[in-house]
C-alpha positions as a Markdown table, in Angstrom:
| # | Residue | x | y | z |
|---|---|---|---|---|
| 1 | Met | 0.0 | 0.0 | 0.0 |
| 2 | Phe | 2.9 | 2.3 | 0.8 |
| 3 | Gln | 4.3 | 1.7 | -2.7 |
| 4 | Asn | 1.0 | 2.7 | -4.3 |
| 5 | Thr | 0.9 | 5.9 | -2.3 |
| 6 | Ala | 4.5 | 6.8 | -3.4 |
| 7 | Leu | 3.7 | 6.1 | -7.0 |
| 8 | Leu | 0.5 | 8.2 | -6.8 |
| 9 | Ala | 2.4 | 11.1 | -5.3 |
| 10 | Lys | 5.1 | 10.7 | -8.0 |
| 11 | Ser | 2.4 | 10.7 | -10.8 |
| 12 | His | 0.8 | 13.8 | -9.3 |
| 13 | Ala | 4.1 | 15.6 | -9.4 |
| 14 | Asn | 4.7 | 14.6 | -13.0 |
| 15 | Tyr | 1.2 | 15.7 | -13.9 |
| 16 | Asp | 1.7 | 19.1 | -12.3 |
| 17 | Ala | 5.0 | 19.5 | -14.1 |
| 18 | Thr | 3.9 | 18.4 | -17.5 |
| 19 | Asn | 0.3 | 19.6 | -17.8 |
| 20 | His | 0.2 | 22.8 | -16.0 |
| 21 | Thr | 3.3 | 24.3 | -17.2 |
| 22 | Ser | 4.1 | 21.8 | -20.0 |
| 23 | Gly | 7.2 | 23.6 | -20.9 |
| 24 | Arg | 5.3 | 26.7 | -22.0 |
| 25 | Ser | 6.0 | 30.2 | -20.9 |
| 26 | Ala | 3.3 | 32.2 | -19.2 |
| 27 | Glu | 2.9 | 34.2 | -22.4 |
| 28 | Gln | 2.2 | 31.1 | -24.5 |
| 29 | Ala | -0.3 | 29.8 | -21.9 |
| 30 | Glu | -2.1 | 33.2 | -21.9 |
| 31 | Gln | -2.2 | 33.2 | -25.7 |
| 32 | Ala | -3.6 | 29.7 | -25.7 |
| 33 | Gly | -6.3 | 30.8 | -23.2 |
| 34 | Arg | -7.2 | 33.7 | -25.5 |
| 35 | Leu | -7.5 | 31.4 | -28.5 |
| 36 | Arg | -9.9 | 29.1 | -26.5 |
| 37 | Arg | -12.0 | 32.0 | -25.5 |
| 38 | Gln | -12.1 | 33.4 | -29.0 |
| 39 | Asn | -13.1 | 29.9 | -30.4 |
| 40 | Asn | -15.9 | 29.8 | -27.8 |
| 41 | Asn | -17.0 | 33.3 | -28.8 |
| 42 | Asn | -17.0 | 32.3 | -32.5 |
| 43 | Lys | -19.1 | 29.2 | -31.7 |
| 44 | Arg | -21.6 | 31.3 | -29.7 |
| 45 | Thr | -21.8 | 33.8 | -32.6 |
| 46 | Tyr | -22.4 | 31.0 | -35.1 |
| 47 | Asp | -25.0 | 29.4 | -32.9 |
| 48 | Arg | -26.8 | 32.7 | -32.5 |
| 49 | Leu | -26.7 | 33.4 | -36.3 |
| 50 | Met | -28.1 | 29.9 | -37.0 |
| 51 | Leu | -30.9 | 30.4 | -34.4 |
| 52 | Leu | -31.7 | 33.8 | -36.0 |
| 53 | Ala | -31.8 | 32.2 | -39.5 |
| 54 | Leu | -34.0 | 29.4 | -38.4 |
| 55 | Ser | -36.4 | 31.9 | -36.7 |
| 56 | Leu | -36.6 | 33.9 | -39.9 |
| 57 | Val | -37.4 | 30.9 | -42.0 |
| 58 | Met | -40.1 | 29.8 | -39.5 |
| 59 | Val | -41.7 | 33.3 | -39.6 |
| 60 | Met | -41.6 | 33.3 | -43.4 |
| 61 | Phe | -43.3 | 29.9 | -43.6 |
| 62 | Phe | -45.9 | 31.1 | -41.0 |
| 63 | Cys | -46.6 | 34.2 | -43.1 |
| 64 | Ala | -47.0 | 32.2 | -46.3 |
| 65 | Phe | -49.3 | 29.8 | -44.5 |
| 66 | Val | -51.5 | 32.6 | -43.2 |
| 67 | Thr | -51.5 | 34.3 | -46.6 |
| 68 | His | -52.6 | 31.0 | -48.2 |
| 69 | Leu | -55.4 | 30.6 | -45.8 |
| 70 | Phe | -56.8 | 34.1 | -45.8 |
| 71 | Gly | -55.4 | 35.7 | -48.9 |
| 72 | Glu | -57.5 | 36.9 | -51.8 |
| 73 | Arg | -58.1 | 34.4 | -54.6 |
| 74 | Gly | -59.0 | 36.8 | -57.3 |
| 75 | Val | -61.4 | 39.6 | -57.9 |
| 76 | Gln | -65.0 | 38.6 | -57.3 |
| 77 | Ala | -67.8 | 40.0 | -59.3 |
| 78 | Ser | -69.4 | 41.7 | -56.3 |
| 79 | Glu | -66.1 | 43.7 | -55.6 |
| 80 | His | -66.0 | 45.6 | -58.9 |
| 81 | Lys | -67.3 | 49.1 | -59.3 |
| 82 | Ala | -70.2 | 49.9 | -61.6 |
| 83 | Gly | -69.0 | 50.5 | -65.2 |
| 84 | Glu | -65.7 | 48.7 | -64.7 |
| 85 | Pro | -65.2 | 45.2 | -66.1 |
| 86 | Ala | -65.3 | 42.3 | -63.6 |
| 87 | Tyr | -62.6 | 39.6 | -63.8 |
| 88 | Val | -62.2 | 36.2 | -62.2 |
| 89 | Tyr | -59.1 | 34.0 | -61.9 |
| 90 | Val | -59.6 | 30.3 | -62.7 |
| 91 | Glu | -58.8 | 28.0 | -59.8 |
| 92 | Val | -58.2 | 24.3 | -59.7 |
| 93 | Gly | -61.5 | 22.5 | -60.3 |
| 94 | Asp | -63.2 | 25.5 | -61.9 |
| 95 | Ser | -65.1 | 25.2 | -65.1 |
| 96 | Leu | -67.0 | 27.8 | -67.2 |
| 97 | Trp | -70.2 | 26.3 | -65.9 |
| 98 | Ser | -69.2 | 26.6 | -62.2 |
| 99 | Ile | -68.0 | 30.2 | -62.7 |
| 100 | Ala | -71.2 | 31.0 | -64.5 |
| 101 | Ala | -73.3 | 29.4 | -61.7 |
| 102 | Glu | -71.4 | 31.5 | -59.2 |
| 103 | His | -71.6 | 34.9 | -61.0 |
| 104 | Ala | -74.6 | 34.8 | -63.3 |
| 105 | Gly | -77.3 | 35.3 | -60.8 |
| 106 | Glu | -80.6 | 33.4 | -60.6 |
| 107 | Ser | -82.4 | 35.3 | -63.3 |
| 108 | Arg | -79.9 | 34.6 | -66.1 |
| 109 | Asp | -79.8 | 31.6 | -68.3 |
| 110 | Leu | -76.5 | 29.7 | -67.6 |
| 111 | Arg | -76.1 | 28.6 | -71.2 |
| 112 | Lys | -76.2 | 32.1 | -72.5 |
| 113 | Tyr | -73.9 | 33.3 | -69.7 |
| 114 | Val | -71.3 | 30.6 | -70.6 |
| 115 | Tyr | -71.6 | 31.4 | -74.3 |
| 116 | Glu | -71.1 | 35.1 | -73.5 |
| 117 | Met | -68.0 | 34.3 | -71.4 |
| 118 | Gln | -66.6 | 32.3 | -74.3 |
| 119 | Arg | -67.3 | 35.1 | -76.8 |
| 120 | Ile | -65.8 | 38.0 | -74.8 |
| 121 | Asn | -62.7 | 36.0 | -73.7 |
| 122 | Gly | -62.1 | 34.6 | -77.2 |
| 123 | Leu | -62.4 | 31.0 | -76.1 |
| 124 | Arg | -63.1 | 28.4 | -78.8 |
| 125 | Ser | -64.1 | 25.8 | -76.4 |
| 126 | Ala | -65.1 | 25.4 | -72.7 |
| 127 | Thr | -61.5 | 24.5 | -71.7 |
| 128 | Ile | -60.0 | 26.8 | -69.2 |
| 129 | Tyr | -56.8 | 26.6 | -67.2 |
| 130 | Glu | -55.8 | 27.4 | -63.6 |
| 131 | Gly | -54.5 | 31.0 | -63.2 |
| 132 | Gln | -56.3 | 32.2 | -66.4 |
| 133 | Lys | -58.0 | 35.6 | -66.1 |
| 134 | Leu | -61.5 | 35.7 | -67.4 |
| 135 | Leu | -63.6 | 38.7 | -68.1 |
| 136 | Leu | -67.2 | 38.3 | -66.8 |
| 137 | Pro | -70.2 | 39.5 | -68.8 |
| 138 | Asp | -72.2 | 42.4 | -67.5 |
């Protein structure tokens, strides 16, 4: 047991001599400490920038989502002023007949309304495409 204690004391002395001073001058040790602190500061700065970037991306996605839910989907016939032409933008699943049913009113014949939409928009058939802007008859 005494031998182990002596070996332990000798290893502590070697540890103190090699690791704490390790043959470096005080100036070198101070410079190494500054480099460690600078590296830690650089890492913190990087972490903060990444957190900021992630936050900005999340805010952008949230705004896009809210805009998608509550944004306008085109000009509706009821929103136009008297004397100005009314337009509608074709959405997925729309047809001339569904647009006519929505905007013609109950007193108008849908067949005539669809024909008039085709005529004033220069359509040769009833085929329309998403995003297409159509002028609505008066």
